[in-house]
C-alpha positions in Angstrom: 72.9 1.2 -9.1 72.0 -0.2 -12.9 70.4 1.3 -15.5 67.8 2.2 -16.8 66.4 3.9 -14.4 62.7 4.2 -14.1 60.7 7.0 -12.2 56.9 6.4 -11.5 54.6 8.7 -9.3 51.2 9.2 -8.0 50.1 5.9 -8.7 47.3 5.7 -6.2 46.4 2.5 -5.7 43.3 2.3 -3.7 41.8 -0.3 -0.9 39.1 -1.3 -2.8 38.6 -2.0 -6.4 36.3 -1.0 -9.2 36.9 -1.5 -13.0 39.0 1.8 -13.4 41.3 0.8 -10.7 41.8 -3.0 -11.5 42.6 -1.4 -15.1 44.9 0.8 -13.7 46.6 -1.7 -11.7 46.9 -4.1 -14.7 48.6 -1.0 -16.3 51.3 -0.7 -13.7 51.8 -4.6 -13.1 52.6 -4.6 -16.7 55.4 -2.0 -16.9 56.5 -4.0 -13.7 56.7 -6.9 -15.9 58.5 -5.1 -18.6 61.3 -3.8 -16.1 61.8 -7.4 -14.7 62.8 -8.0 -18.5 65.0 -4.7 -19.2 66.7 -4.8 -15.7 68.0 -1.3 -13.8 66.5 0.4 -11.1 62.9 1.8 -10.1 62.2 4.6 -8.0 58.4 5.0 -6.9 58.2 8.8 -6.0 55.4 8.6 -3.7 52.0 8.2 -3.7 52.0 4.8 -4.9 49.2 3.8 -2.7 46.4 6.2 -2.2 46.3 5.5 1.6 48.7 3.5 3.5 49.2 2.4 7.1 51.2 -0.5 8.4 50.3 -1.7 11.7 52.6 -3.4 13.6 51.6 -6.8 12.7 49.2 -5.8 9.8 49.4 -4.7 6.1 46.8 -3.7 3.6 45.9 -7.0 2.0 44.7 -5.0 -1.1 48.4 -4.8 -2.2 49.0 -8.3 -2.4 50.0 -8.4 -6.2 52.2 -5.4 -6.0 54.0 -7.0 -3.0 54.2 -10.3 -5.0 55.8 -8.3 -7.9 58.2 -6.1 -6.3 59.5 -9.2 -4.5 60.2 -10.8 -7.9 61.5 -7.7 -9.0 64.5 -7.7 -6.0 64.9 -11.5 -6.4 66.2 -10.7 -9.9 68.8 -7.9 -8.7 66.5 -5.1 -9.4 66.6 -2.0 -6.5 63.5 -0.6 -5.5 63.8 2.8 -3.9 60.5 4.3 -2.6 60.3 8.0 -1.6 57.3 8.2 1.0 54.3 10.7 -0.4 51.8 12.4 1.7 49.3 9.6 1.3 52.0 6.6 1.9 54.2 8.4 4.9 53.0 6.1 7.5 55.3 3.3 6.7 56.8 0.6 9.4 59.4 -2.3 8.7 57.6 -4.1 6.4 58.1 -1.4 3.2 61.6 -0.6 4.8 63.1 -3.5 5.7 61.0 -6.8 3.7 59.6 -4.8 0.5 61.6 -2.2 -0.7 65.5 -1.8 -1.0 66.0 1.7 0.1 62.9 3.8 1.7 63.4 7.5 1.4 61.5 9.5 4.1 62.7 12.9 2.5 63.9 14.2 -0.5 66.9 12.2 -2.1 69.9 12.8 -4.3 72.5 10.8 -6.1 74.7 11.0 -8.7 75.0 8.5 -12.1 77.3 8.7 -14.8 78.2 12.1 -14.4 74.9 13.6 -13.8 73.1 14.8 -10.7 69.6 13.5 -9.8 67.0 15.5 -7.0 64.3 13.8 -6.5 61.2 14.8 -4.2 57.5 14.0 -4.0 57.4 17.7 -4.0 54.4 18.1 -1.5 54.9 21.5 0.7 57.3 23.0 -2.0 54.6 26.1 -2.9 55.4 29.2 -0.9 51.6 30.1 -0.2 50.4 26.6 0.8 50.8 27.0 4.6 47.7 25.2 5.7 49.4 21.8 3.9 52.8 22.4 5.6 51.0 22.6 8.9 49.0 19.9 7.9 52.3 17.7 6.9 54.0 18.3 10.1 50.7 17.1 12.3 50.1 14.0 10.2 53.9 13.1 10.1 54.6 13.9 13.9 55.3 10.2 15.9 52.7 11.2 18.2 50.0 11.0 15.6 51.3 8.0 13.9 51.2 6.1 17.4 47.8 7.6 18.4 46.5 6.4 15.1 48.0 3.2 15.9 45.5 2.3 18.4 42.8 2.5 16.2 41.6 -1.5 15.1 43.0 -2.2 11.6 39.5 -3.0 10.2 38.3 0.7 11.5 41.4 2.4 9.8 41.6 1.4 6.5 37.8 2.7 6.9 38.9 6.0 7.5 41.4 5.8 5.2 38.9 5.0 2.3 36.7 7.5 3.5 39.6 10.3 3.8 41.5 9.9 0.7 40.1 11.5 -2.5 42.8 11.2 -5.2 42.0 12.6 -8.5 40.1 15.7 -7.5 43.1 17.4 -5.1 44.8 18.7 -8.0 41.7 18.8 -10.4 43.2 22.9 -11.1 42.0 25.6 -13.6 44.1 26.7 -15.9 45.2 29.9 -14.3 46.4 27.6 -10.8 47.9 25.3 -13.0 50.4 27.5 -14.4 50.9 29.4 -11.5 51.8 26.2 -9.4 53.9 25.1 -12.8 56.0 28.7 -12.7 56.7 28.0 -8.9 57.9 24.3 -9.6 60.1 26.1 -12.1 61.6 28.7 -9.8 62.2 25.6 -7.4 63.8 23.7 -9.7 66.1 26.2 -11.3 67.5 27.2 -7.6 68.6 23.3 -7.5 69.9 23.1 -11.1 72.2 26.3 -9.9 73.5 24.3 -7.1 74.8 21.6 -9.5 71.6 18.8 -10.5 71.1 18.0 -14.0 67.7 16.4 -13.6 65.0 17.2 -10.8 62.2 14.7 -10.7 59.0 15.2 -8.3 55.4 14.2 -8.5 52.5 15.5 -6.2 50.6 18.0 -8.5 49.8 15.5 -11.2 51.2 17.3 -14.1 53.1 15.6 -16.5 55.9 17.4 -18.8 59.4 17.7 -19.2 61.0 21.3 -19.0 64.0 23.0 -20.0 65.7 24.6 -17.4 68.6 27.2 -17.8 70.7 24.5 -16.9 69.4 21.1 -16.9 65.9 19.4 -16.8 62.6 19.4 -14.6 60.6 16.0 -14.7 56.8 16.7 -13.9 56.0 13.3 -13.3 52.5 13.3 -13.7 49.8 10.6 -12.2 48.1 7.4 -13.2 44.5 8.4 -13.3 44.1 8.9 -17.2 47.8 8.8 -18.6 50.1 6.3 -16.8 53.3 8.6 -17.1 56.8 7.8 -16.1 60.3 9.1 -16.8 63.3 6.7 -17.6 67.2 7.7 -18.1 69.1 5.0 -20.0 72.4 6.4 -18.7 72.5 9.2 -21.2 69.1 10.7 -21.7 66.2 11.7 -19.2 62.9 11.0 -21.2 59.0 11.5 -20.0 57.0 8.2 -21.6 53.2 7.2 -21.2 53.1 3.4 -21.0 51.1 1.4 -23.7 50.4 -2.1 -21.9 49.9 -4.9 -24.8 
C-alpha cells in the first residue's frame, strides 16, 4: 500500500443526469485526475453510487466515465479499495474482479507506518436504529439479491431511480445531528481504545475531523454541497475540500 491515502465517501453518483449531477461528477473526475499525478491509494468508503445493481451480463452505463478513470488509475499502479455502502452493496464480478483492486463487503482495518486504521461505511452503527438494521439484513440477504436479479435491467434501474432519495435521508435538525455525532464519537472511542489511531466513516453526511481521547475520528461528509475527502500523507491524516480548477 502506497501513500498518500485518499478516502472518499458518499458521492452518490446518480443513474440520471442533471446540471448539478454533471457538476459533481466533474469535481470527482478532477480529484481522480489529481490522484493520477500524485499516485497513492484510493479508498471509496461506500455510496460512491446512488444506486448500483450488477446483473450477470449488465452493468449501469451511466457510470461509464468513472469506470474508465478508475481503470486508468489502476494502469498507473494506483490501488483502488471499494467498501460497499447501503446504496451500492449489490456488486458482482465486474466490480470485484475487473474494476476495483480490492472490494470489502464489511469493515476493514490495516496498519501503515505504525498507524492503525479502522474503516467502515457506518450504516447500522446507531444503537436506536433498529428498523434500519433489520432492513440492512433483508436487502443484503442472498435470496433478496437473487430475487431482484429476475427483474429486467431496464425496470430494475427505473426502480433504483425511484427508491433512491439521497441528499434528504440525513438532512437532520440540530438536535438529531448532535445526538448522532455523540454516538459516533462513542463508537470511535471504543475502537481507539482497542488500538486504532484513525477511525474513518461516512454514511451520515457529516464532515469533520474529531479529536478522540486517543486518536482521531474522520467523518467524511458527502459530495452534495461540499466535496470533502481525507488524505493521509504517511504521517498526518487531514480533512480537505476539493476545489477543482
